[in-house]
N, C-alpha and C positions, 0 to 999 in steps of 0.2 A: 158686780155681777160673777160668781160661779159659779159657769154652767159646766155639766162635763161634757167632755164631747169626746168620749170612749166609742164611740157610734162608727164615726164619720173624721174624715180628715181634711185639715182646711188648706187648701190651694192656693199658692201663689198671686200675690192680686201684683197686675200691671201700675205701674207707676204713670200718673196725668202726668206729663214735662210738663205744662202750661202753668197746673198750679204752681211749681219751682220759681215760675218768672213772676204771679199775681204774689206770692209768697216776698218775692225782693222788692215788688211794690212797696208791702209795708213798709219793710227793712230801709228803706230810701228813704220813705215818708218820715218815718219815726227817728232816723240818723239825719237828714237835713235840714226838717221842716223849722226846727227853732229857729235858722240863720236863712231858710227863706222858705219865709212862713205860707205864701199863695199852694205851696205842695200841700197844704193842709186843705185844701181844698179836695182832696180824694178822699176824704172823711164826708164828706156829706152826701158826694156823689156816690160814694160806695153802700152808705144807709140809705139814701134815696133809692137804688135801683134795688135793696134788700126789703125795702117796707111795698112799695110796689111791685115786685114780685109776690109778694105774698099773695097779691090777690090775683093769679093767676096759678102758680105753684109751689103756694106755702112757701117754706123755708130751701128753695129751690135755692137761691143763691148763696144761701147761707154753707153750702153741699161743693156748689160748684161755681161759683164767683165769687164770694169776699176776698179779699186778699190777706184779709188777717186770718178767717180760715182755712185760707190755701196757704199761710206761713204756718199754722198750728198742726199741718196736717201733712206737710214736707218738713224742714227747717226744721221747726221745734220738737217736729215727733221724734226727730233722733237722741231727743234726750230728755223727753216724758217720761212719767213712770204710765203704769198699766194698775193703779190701782181702784179699786170701783169707788165711781162718782158719791158724795154721799145727799142722802136725798133731801137735805135744806133746802141743798142750789134745785132739787124739783118743785119744791113749796112755790105756788101761786101769788100770796102775798108777799113772797122778798123779791120775787122776780117784779112784781109790778111798785113796789118800792124801789128797788134798785130802777126802773123807767124813770121814773116821776125824781127822785133823786140827783139822776143824773141831768136830766134835760133840763131841770131846772136851775142849776149848776149850768152848763151850758148857756141856756137863756142869759141870765144873769152876765154871766163873764161877757158876751157879745153885746148885753146892752151899757156897760161902760164906756165901749166907744165905737158907738152902732156905725159910725162913718166912714173908717180906715178899713178899707180890704184887709191890708196887712196882718191888722188887730185879729180881724176875723179867721184867718188862715190859722196867724199863732193860736188860738182859742179852739179850733180845730185839731190843732197839734198836739198841746196839751189835753185834752179829752183822749184821743190815740193813746198820748204814753202813757196815763192813768189807766187805763182798760187795759193796754195791751200789759202795765204792770202785774196788776192785779190776774191776767190770765194765764201770762209765763209762771205765777207763785198758784195759780191752781195746776196747772199742767205742774209741776213739779212737786208738788201734795199730791193728786189725782191723776187725770190724765189731760190728755192735752184738748181734748175739746171742753173741758169740764167749766171755762167761763162761756159757750156757749149758749147754756142753760141759764145765764142770766143776761145775756148780751140784750142792753133793751130793743136793739131792732129786732133780731128772734123770734123776741119775747111777738114783738108788734106782728113782723111775720106771719109767726104759726096761729095766732089771734086770730088776723082775719083771713088766714086760710088754711089754715094748718089742714083741714081734708081734704082741699085741693090736690088732684095727681096720688092719690094713695096707694101703699103696696100692696099687691094683691100676693096672698098668701094662699097656696093651694091643698086642697085637703091631704093632699098626698106628702105632704111636708110629717117627717119622722122628729124631728122636735131634738136635732143632734146637737144645736147650739151653735155649731160654725158661725150661722149671721148674728146671733146677737154678742159673740168673739169679736167681730170684726167689726162691729158698727160703732161709729166713733160717742155717741152718743147715749151707747150700752142700754140700746129701746130692747123691750121682752117684742120677740117678732113670734115669736112660733105660736103663744096662748090665742093667735086670730086665726090657724088653720082651718076651725070649726067655722068662722067667723065669713074668714073667705078675703077681708079687707083691715088694714093695718089700721084702728086709729090714733097714731100716735102723733099726735102736733107737733112732734118734735123733729121729726124726720127732716133728716136734709139732703134726702131724694141722690145722695150720693153716689147710691147704686152697690156701695162696698159688701153688702147683705149679700147681694146680688150677682159677684164675685167666687166670693167666699164660697156658696151653698155648693157640696157635691155632687148635687145632684139636677138635671136641666128643669124645667119648667115649673119649678116650683114656686121662685120668687119672680116676680114682672111685675112692671107699670104700667096702666091703664091702655096704651097701646102694644104691647108683648114685647118693648124695647128697652134697654137698659138710660138712664136719663143719661 
């Protein structure tokens, strides 16, 4: 997404140190899960949190508490590129096909030894490894959060609660592009300045757009505070 920013400057965004720690959790699971399968249970915990959280604040967990999302925002963001995310990854059919395929594979693998807890942990680790490899590949080709558009948990969370806790966009927005250039999902934000509320179900509620906006009170959450 190419947006001109000639009319405003983008301020620096303060790092959230806790995301580096959450990202380290994912790295630990990936690195040691094959040897210590019980670490794999971090995966269903994170999945459950994302889906349940979707009913209350849409994809808030994806943007603020997901270990892999935090890894992509911090550690991986140091080497990822900043290219436009292809439209194909936003295709609804592709996204639900990904949900169906990965969930079917996971259930099938779990059913092969349903009474062995270490087997379950290993399968969760295996699924995490496969999807993380895909996420890294997409990030090296497009941008860090590209995977999050087809992530099964994100797709489900956005579907059940994408309209919850929406971003408010003031009519005083000048459409300078600073918010959109900072959005990890490359969402269109300024176009909602006339309606006043963003309808983007994939908004991660991460506040990157609010932090990047050079003008006060143009972007806000329903409470008037950053997420």
